[in-house]
PyMOL CGO cylinders between C-alpha atoms (Angstrom):
from pymol import cmd
from pymol.cgo import CYLINDER

trace = [
    CYLINDER, 0.14, 0.09, -0.10, 1.31, 3.37, -0.83, 0.3, 1, 1, 1, 1, 1, 1,
    CYLINDER, 1.31, 3.37, -0.83, -0.15, 6.81, 0.14, 0.3, 1, 1, 1, 1, 1, 1,
    CYLINDER, -0.15, 6.81, 0.14, 0.49, 10.48, -0.87, 0.3, 1, 1, 1, 1, 1, 1,
    CYLINDER, 0.49, 10.48, -0.87, 0.49, 13.01, 1.59, 0.3, 1, 1, 1, 1, 1, 1,
    CYLINDER, 0.49, 13.01, 1.59, -3.18, 14.46, 2.05, 0.3, 1, 1, 1, 1, 1, 1,
    CYLINDER, -3.18, 14.46, 2.05, -3.99, 16.73, 4.94, 0.3, 1, 1, 1, 1, 1, 1,
    CYLINDER, -3.99, 16.73, 4.94, -7.83, 16.11, 4.33, 0.3, 1, 1, 1, 1, 1, 1,
    CYLINDER, -7.83, 16.11, 4.33, -10.09, 13.59, 5.86, 0.3, 1, 1, 1, 1, 1, 1,
    CYLINDER, -10.09, 13.59, 5.86, -8.87, 13.60, 9.47, 0.3, 1, 1, 1, 1, 1, 1,
    CYLINDER, -8.87, 13.60, 9.47, -11.13, 12.14, 12.28, 0.3, 1, 1, 1, 1, 1, 1,
    CYLINDER, -11.13, 12.14, 12.28, -11.96, 14.11, 15.40, 0.3, 1, 1, 1, 1, 1, 1,
    CYLINDER, -11.96, 14.11, 15.40, -12.24, 11.81, 18.35, 0.3, 1, 1, 1, 1, 1, 1,
    CYLINDER, -12.24, 11.81, 18.35, -12.41, 14.55, 20.78, 0.3, 1, 1, 1, 1, 1, 1,
    CYLINDER, -12.41, 14.55, 20.78, -11.64, 18.37, 21.31, 0.3, 1, 1, 1, 1, 1, 1,
    CYLINDER, -11.64, 18.37, 21.31, -8.05, 19.25, 20.25, 0.3, 1, 1, 1, 1, 1, 1,
    CYLINDER, -8.05, 19.25, 20.25, -7.31, 15.92, 18.56, 0.3, 1, 1, 1, 1, 1, 1,
    CYLINDER, -7.31, 15.92, 18.56, -7.32, 15.02, 15.13, 0.3, 1, 1, 1, 1, 1, 1,
    CYLINDER, -7.32, 15.02, 15.13, -6.17, 11.78, 13.65, 0.3, 1, 1, 1, 1, 1, 1,
    CYLINDER, -6.17, 11.78, 13.65, -5.64, 10.18, 10.12, 0.3, 1, 1, 1, 1, 1, 1,
    CYLINDER, -5.64, 10.18, 10.12, -4.60, 6.57, 9.23, 0.3, 1, 1, 1, 1, 1, 1,
    CYLINDER, -4.60, 6.57, 9.23, -1.88, 6.99, 6.72, 0.3, 1, 1, 1, 1, 1, 1,
    CYLINDER, -1.88, 6.99, 6.72, -1.31, 3.42, 5.81, 0.3, 1, 1, 1, 1, 1, 1,
    CYLINDER, -1.31, 3.42, 5.81, -2.47, 0.08, 7.19, 0.3, 1, 1, 1, 1, 1, 1,
    CYLINDER, -2.47, 0.08, 7.19, -1.80, -3.62, 6.69, 0.3, 1, 1, 1, 1, 1, 1,
    CYLINDER, -1.80, -3.62, 6.69, -3.19, -6.81, 8.27, 0.3, 1, 1, 1, 1, 1, 1,
    CYLINDER, -3.19, -6.81, 8.27, -1.28, -6.34, 11.71, 0.3, 1, 1, 1, 1, 1, 1,
    CYLINDER, -1.28, -6.34, 11.71, -0.64, -2.59, 11.90, 0.3, 1, 1, 1, 1, 1, 1,
    CYLINDER, -0.64, -2.59, 11.90, -1.54, 0.84, 11.14, 0.3, 1, 1, 1, 1, 1, 1,
    CYLINDER, -1.54, 0.84, 11.14, 0.45, 4.10, 10.77, 0.3, 1, 1, 1, 1, 1, 1,
    CYLINDER, 0.45, 4.10, 10.77, -1.34, 7.30, 12.06, 0.3, 1, 1, 1, 1, 1, 1,
    CYLINDER, -1.34, 7.30, 12.06, -0.94, 11.03, 12.01, 0.3, 1, 1, 1, 1, 1, 1,
    CYLINDER, -0.94, 11.03, 12.01, -2.10, 12.96, 15.04, 0.3, 1, 1, 1, 1, 1, 1,
    CYLINDER, -2.10, 12.96, 15.04, -2.47, 16.79, 15.42, 0.3, 1, 1, 1, 1, 1, 1,
    CYLINDER, -2.47, 16.79, 15.42, -2.74, 17.94, 18.92, 0.3, 1, 1, 1, 1, 1, 1,
    CYLINDER, -2.74, 17.94, 18.92, -3.72, 21.22, 20.18, 0.3, 1, 1, 1, 1, 1, 1,
    CYLINDER, -3.72, 21.22, 20.18, -1.78, 23.00, 22.70, 0.3, 1, 1, 1, 1, 1, 1,
    CYLINDER, -1.78, 23.00, 22.70, -3.49, 23.21, 26.20, 0.3, 1, 1, 1, 1, 1, 1,
    CYLINDER, -3.49, 23.21, 26.20, -5.59, 20.01, 25.54, 0.3, 1, 1, 1, 1, 1, 1,
    CYLINDER, -5.59, 20.01, 25.54, -5.03, 16.60, 27.15, 0.3, 1, 1, 1, 1, 1, 1,
    CYLINDER, -5.03, 16.60, 27.15, -5.09, 13.11, 26.14, 0.3, 1, 1, 1, 1, 1, 1,
    CYLINDER, -5.09, 13.11, 26.14, -7.03, 11.46, 29.11, 0.3, 1, 1, 1, 1, 1, 1,
    CYLINDER, -7.03, 11.46, 29.11, -5.43, 8.54, 30.89, 0.3, 1, 1, 1, 1, 1, 1,
    CYLINDER, -5.43, 8.54, 30.89, -6.34, 5.26, 28.93, 0.3, 1, 1, 1, 1, 1, 1,
    CYLINDER, -6.34, 5.26, 28.93, -5.01, 1.81, 27.83, 0.3, 1, 1, 1, 1, 1, 1,
    CYLINDER, -5.01, 1.81, 27.83, -5.86, -0.47, 24.85, 0.3, 1, 1, 1, 1, 1, 1,
    CYLINDER, -5.86, -0.47, 24.85, -4.50, -3.84, 23.75, 0.3, 1, 1, 1, 1, 1, 1,
    CYLINDER, -4.50, -3.84, 23.75, -2.41, -2.30, 20.85, 0.3, 1, 1, 1, 1, 1, 1,
    CYLINDER, -2.41, -2.30, 20.85, 1.35, -1.76, 21.29, 0.3, 1, 1, 1, 1, 1, 1,
    CYLINDER, 1.35, -1.76, 21.29, 1.99, 1.90, 20.38, 0.3, 1, 1, 1, 1, 1, 1,
    CYLINDER, 1.99, 1.90, 20.38, 5.28, 3.52, 19.00, 0.3, 1, 1, 1, 1, 1, 1,
    CYLINDER, 5.28, 3.52, 19.00, 5.48, 7.12, 18.37, 0.3, 1, 1, 1, 1, 1, 1,
    CYLINDER, 5.48, 7.12, 18.37, 7.64, 9.80, 17.03, 0.3, 1, 1, 1, 1, 1, 1,
    CYLINDER, 7.64, 9.80, 17.03, 7.15, 13.47, 17.71, 0.3, 1, 1, 1, 1, 1, 1,
    CYLINDER, 7.15, 13.47, 17.71, 7.46, 15.62, 14.56, 0.3, 1, 1, 1, 1, 1, 1,
    CYLINDER, 7.46, 15.62, 14.56, 6.87, 19.08, 15.79, 0.3, 1, 1, 1, 1, 1, 1,
    CYLINDER, 6.87, 19.08, 15.79, 5.54, 20.66, 18.89, 0.3, 1, 1, 1, 1, 1, 1,
    CYLINDER, 5.54, 20.66, 18.89, 6.17, 19.43, 22.47, 0.3, 1, 1, 1, 1, 1, 1,
    CYLINDER, 6.17, 19.43, 22.47, 4.10, 17.04, 24.83, 0.3, 1, 1, 1, 1, 1, 1,
    CYLINDER, 4.10, 17.04, 24.83, 4.48, 15.56, 28.33, 0.3, 1, 1, 1, 1, 1, 1,
    CYLINDER, 4.48, 15.56, 28.33, 3.65, 12.08, 27.90, 0.3, 1, 1, 1, 1, 1, 1,
    CYLINDER, 3.65, 12.08, 27.90, 3.18, 9.68, 31.00, 0.3, 1, 1, 1, 1, 1, 1,
    CYLINDER, 3.18, 9.68, 31.00, 3.30, 6.09, 30.83, 0.3, 1, 1, 1, 1, 1, 1,
    CYLINDER, 3.30, 6.09, 30.83, 2.38, 4.12, 33.93, 0.3, 1, 1, 1, 1, 1, 1,
    CYLINDER, 2.38, 4.12, 33.93, 2.56, 7.64, 35.91, 0.3, 1, 1, 1, 1, 1, 1,
    CYLINDER, 2.56, 7.64, 35.91, 6.17, 8.17, 34.74, 0.3, 1, 1, 1, 1, 1, 1,
    CYLINDER, 6.17, 8.17, 34.74, 6.42, 11.80, 32.82, 0.3, 1, 1, 1, 1, 1, 1,
    CYLINDER, 6.42, 11.80, 32.82, 8.63, 12.52, 29.99, 0.3, 1, 1, 1, 1, 1, 1,
    CYLINDER, 8.63, 12.52, 29.99, 8.85, 15.74, 28.14, 0.3, 1, 1, 1, 1, 1, 1,
    CYLINDER, 8.85, 15.74, 28.14, 8.91, 15.01, 24.62, 0.3, 1, 1, 1, 1, 1, 1,
    CYLINDER, 8.91, 15.01, 24.62, 10.51, 17.32, 21.97, 0.3, 1, 1, 1, 1, 1, 1,
    CYLINDER, 10.51, 17.32, 21.97, 10.72, 17.11, 18.11, 0.3, 1, 1, 1, 1, 1, 1,
    CYLINDER, 10.72, 17.11, 18.11, 12.78, 14.04, 17.05, 0.3, 1, 1, 1, 1, 1, 1,
    CYLINDER, 12.78, 14.04, 17.05, 11.97, 11.89, 20.63, 0.3, 1, 1, 1, 1, 1, 1,
    CYLINDER, 11.97, 11.89, 20.63, 10.21, 8.59, 20.54, 0.3, 1, 1, 1, 1, 1, 1,
    CYLINDER, 10.21, 8.59, 20.54, 8.51, 6.12, 22.65, 0.3, 1, 1, 1, 1, 1, 1,
    CYLINDER, 8.51, 6.12, 22.65, 6.91, 2.72, 22.73, 0.3, 1, 1, 1, 1, 1, 1,
    CYLINDER, 6.91, 2.72, 22.73, 4.14, 1.75, 24.94, 0.3, 1, 1, 1, 1, 1, 1,
    CYLINDER, 4.14, 1.75, 24.94, 3.02, -2.11, 25.38, 0.3, 1, 1, 1, 1, 1, 1,
    CYLINDER, 3.02, -2.11, 25.38, -0.33, -3.12, 25.18, 0.3, 1, 1, 1, 1, 1, 1,
    CYLINDER, -0.33, -3.12, 25.18, -2.64, -2.86, 28.10, 0.3, 1, 1, 1, 1, 1, 1,
    CYLINDER, -2.64, -2.86, 28.10, -0.48, -0.11, 29.78, 0.3, 1, 1, 1, 1, 1, 1,
    CYLINDER, -0.48, -0.11, 29.78, -2.14, 3.04, 31.19, 0.3, 1, 1, 1, 1, 1, 1,
    CYLINDER, -2.14, 3.04, 31.19, -0.72, 6.33, 29.59, 0.3, 1, 1, 1, 1, 1, 1,
    CYLINDER, -0.72, 6.33, 29.59, -1.90, 9.85, 28.91, 0.3, 1, 1, 1, 1, 1, 1,
    CYLINDER, -1.90, 9.85, 28.91, -0.48, 13.18, 27.54, 0.3, 1, 1, 1, 1, 1, 1,
    CYLINDER, -0.48, 13.18, 27.54, -0.51, 16.79, 28.29, 0.3, 1, 1, 1, 1, 1, 1,
    CYLINDER, -0.51, 16.79, 28.29, -0.09, 18.95, 25.13, 0.3, 1, 1, 1, 1, 1, 1,
    CYLINDER, -0.09, 18.95, 25.13, 2.27, 21.62, 25.84, 0.3, 1, 1, 1, 1, 1, 1,
    CYLINDER, 2.27, 21.62, 25.84, 2.49, 23.18, 22.33, 0.3, 1, 1, 1, 1, 1, 1,
    CYLINDER, 2.49, 23.18, 22.33, 0.53, 22.38, 18.99, 0.3, 1, 1, 1, 1, 1, 1,
    CYLINDER, 0.53, 22.38, 18.99, 2.01, 19.02, 17.96, 0.3, 1, 1, 1, 1, 1, 1,
    CYLINDER, 2.01, 19.02, 17.96, 2.24, 16.52, 15.19, 0.3, 1, 1, 1, 1, 1, 1,
    CYLINDER, 2.24, 16.52, 15.19, 2.90, 12.96, 16.02, 0.3, 1, 1, 1, 1, 1, 1,
    CYLINDER, 2.90, 12.96, 16.02, 3.26, 9.89, 13.98, 0.3, 1, 1, 1, 1, 1, 1,
    CYLINDER, 3.26, 9.89, 13.98, 2.50, 6.37, 15.54, 0.3, 1, 1, 1, 1, 1, 1,
    CYLINDER, 2.50, 6.37, 15.54, 2.46, 2.75, 14.72, 0.3, 1, 1, 1, 1, 1, 1,
    CYLINDER, 2.46, 2.75, 14.72, -0.30, 0.73, 16.34, 0.3, 1, 1, 1, 1, 1, 1,
    CYLINDER, -0.30, 0.73, 16.34, -0.17, -3.29, 16.50, 0.3, 1, 1, 1, 1, 1, 1,
    CYLINDER, -0.17, -3.29, 16.50, -2.54, -4.79, 16.00, 0.3, 1, 1, 1, 1, 1, 1,
    CYLINDER, -2.54, -4.79, 16.00, -4.37, -2.84, 13.52, 0.3, 1, 1, 1, 1, 1, 1,
    CYLINDER, -4.37, -2.84, 13.52, -6.67, 0.03, 15.05, 0.3, 1, 1, 1, 1, 1, 1,
    CYLINDER, -6.67, 0.03, 15.05, -9.68, -0.67, 13.07, 0.3, 1, 1, 1, 1, 1, 1,
    CYLINDER, -9.68, -0.67, 13.07, -11.56, 2.15, 14.60, 0.3, 1, 1, 1, 1, 1, 1,
    CYLINDER, -11.56, 2.15, 14.60, -9.12, 4.62, 13.20, 0.3, 1, 1, 1, 1, 1, 1,
    CYLINDER, -9.12, 4.62, 13.20, -9.56, 3.23, 9.40, 0.3, 1, 1, 1, 1, 1, 1,
    CYLINDER, -9.56, 3.23, 9.40, -10.91, 5.58, 6.85, 0.3, 1, 1, 1, 1, 1, 1,
    CYLINDER, -10.91, 5.58, 6.85, -14.70, 5.35, 6.61, 0.3, 1, 1, 1, 1, 1, 1,
]
cmd.load_cgo(trace, "trace")
């Protein structure tokens, strides 16, 4: 599967968060997130392993309660079923891989 960059068709799961699945396969998905300054991603967990890269902006990411200030170029990996959350310090763009596939994030 190939995909050209297209900044249309983002989903808005909640205020201050936009996401778009860029490409996906049988076992993984690559997702772009746009996060707004001052918003929070609430504490949550899911069965998917999640590996991310901060393209731009600044976020404070908490994994099992441990905080990490992430700046452009930083990356992380979160095992499935691990509680995590984030505080958005600056408007940010994140690219993340989820495995298994995040079906609820697939294009409609």
